[in-house]
N, C-alpha and C positions, 0 to 999 in steps of 0.2 A: 765237256763240249756242249751238252744240252743247256747248261747255264748261260753259255755265251750266246747261243741263239735266242734264248729267252730275253737276255739283256738287249740284244740288237732289236728284237721285235718290240720290247718295251720302249726303247729309245726312239725307234721309228714311229711308234704310235704317239709318243709324246711330242715328237717333232711335227707330225701331221696335225695333231690336235692343237698345238700351239700356233702353227701357221694358219689353220682355219680360224682360230680365235682372233689372231692379229688381223687377218683379212676382214673379218666381220667388224672388228673395232675400227679399222681404217675406213671402211665404207660408212660406218655410223658417224664417225667424226667428220668425214667429208660432207655427208648429208646435213649434219648439224650446222657446220659453218656456212654452207650454201643456204640453208633455211633461214638462219638469223640474218644473213646479209640480204636475202630477198625481202625479209620482213622489214628491215630498216629502210630499204629502197621504197617499199610500199608505204611506209609511214611518211617518208619524205614527200611522195606524190600526194598522199592524203592531206598533209599539212598545206601544200601549195593549193590544192583544190579548195580546202576550207578557207584559206586566205582570199582566194578569188571570190568565193561566195560572200564572205564577210565584206569585202570591198563593195560588191554590188549592193548589199544591204545598207552600207554606209551612204552610198550615193542616193539610193532610194529614200532613205530617211532624210537626207539633206534636201532633196527635192521637195519632199512633203513639208518639211519645216519652212522652206523658202516660199512655197505657195501659201502657207499659213501666215507668214510675215506679210505677204502682199495683200491677203484678205484683211488682216488686222489693220494694215496701213490704210487701205481703202475705207474701212469702217471708221477709223479714227479721223481720217480726212473729212469724211461726210459729217461726222459729229461736230468737228471743229467749225466747219463752214456754217452749219446750222446754228451753233452757239454764237459764232461771230455775227451772223446775220441777225439773230435775235437780240444781240446787245447793241445793234445799230452800226456795227463796223461792216463796211462793204468790202468787196474783194479788192478794190483799189486802195484800200487803207494800208499804210506802211506797217502798222501794227499787225494787221491781219496777214499781210504777206510774210512778215517775219515769223509769225507763229506757224504758218503753213510750211515755210522753208525749213524751219527747225524740225518739224515733224518728218518732213521728207529726208532731211539729213540723218535723223535718228533711225529711220527705216533703212537707209543705205548703210549706216554703220552696223546695224543688226545683221544685214545680209552679208557684209564683209566679215563679221565675226563668225557667222555661220559657215562661210566658205573656208575661213582659216581653220576652224574646228574640224571641218570635213577633211581638209588637206592633212592636218595632223593625225587624225584617226586613220586615214588611208595609209599614210607613211608608217605609222606605228604597226598597223596590221601587216603591211607588206614586209617591213624590216624584221619584225619578230618571226614571221613565217619563213622568210629567207634564211634567217639564222638557224631556226629549228630544222628546216629541211637540210641545211648544210651539215648540221650535227648528225642527223640520221645518215646522210650519205658518207660522212667520215666514218661513222660506226660500220657501215657496210664495207667500206674499203679496209678497215682494220680487221674485220672478220675474214675477208678474202685473203688478206696478207697473212693472218695467223694460220689460215688453212694451207697456204703455200709453204709457210715456214715450218710447219710441224714435221717431225721426222717421217721420212718416206716409209712405205711398207717394207721395203727391202732393208732399210736400216734397222727397223724394228725386228725383223726376222733374223738378221745377222746378229744383233745384240742378244736376242733370246737364244739362238743356237749356240752362240759363243758361250753364253752362260751355262747352257746344258753340258757342253763338252768340257768346260773348264771346272766343273763342279767336283772334280776329283774322281769321278766314276771311270772305271776302265772296263771295257767290254771286249 
């Protein structure tokens, strides 16, 4: 009879130890999945914030380049007028007007190209950031779903206890 009580105490201790171990494992797994999901969400927000700042930099750079174009055009225009006047062509000359119009057209085309490049850069910046943020959010959803779909603590305890009692031991 003393052996039976010892067997019951051993089994009871094993059950309590196993249940405590499973409880700790369950909490650790839950914390893990919540942590990686939160990290993925934070990475998505960081990606969006970085894209917003990059878009601002793209606009600032385009504005600076546009002001440089205007300064360069003004300088070229002044140089051309001086050169035309020195060569004897007045402002009313058809040749002088064609040269000046051509310079103005080139400056406008440069501005248009600058605007197109800026638009493309902003589009690429925003599109790639949106895709990257979506990937991070999808990861977060997958981690949360994996957390919900993992076996419950009670399923784990039941499986473990079932294994203990079906191991062929009789007490």
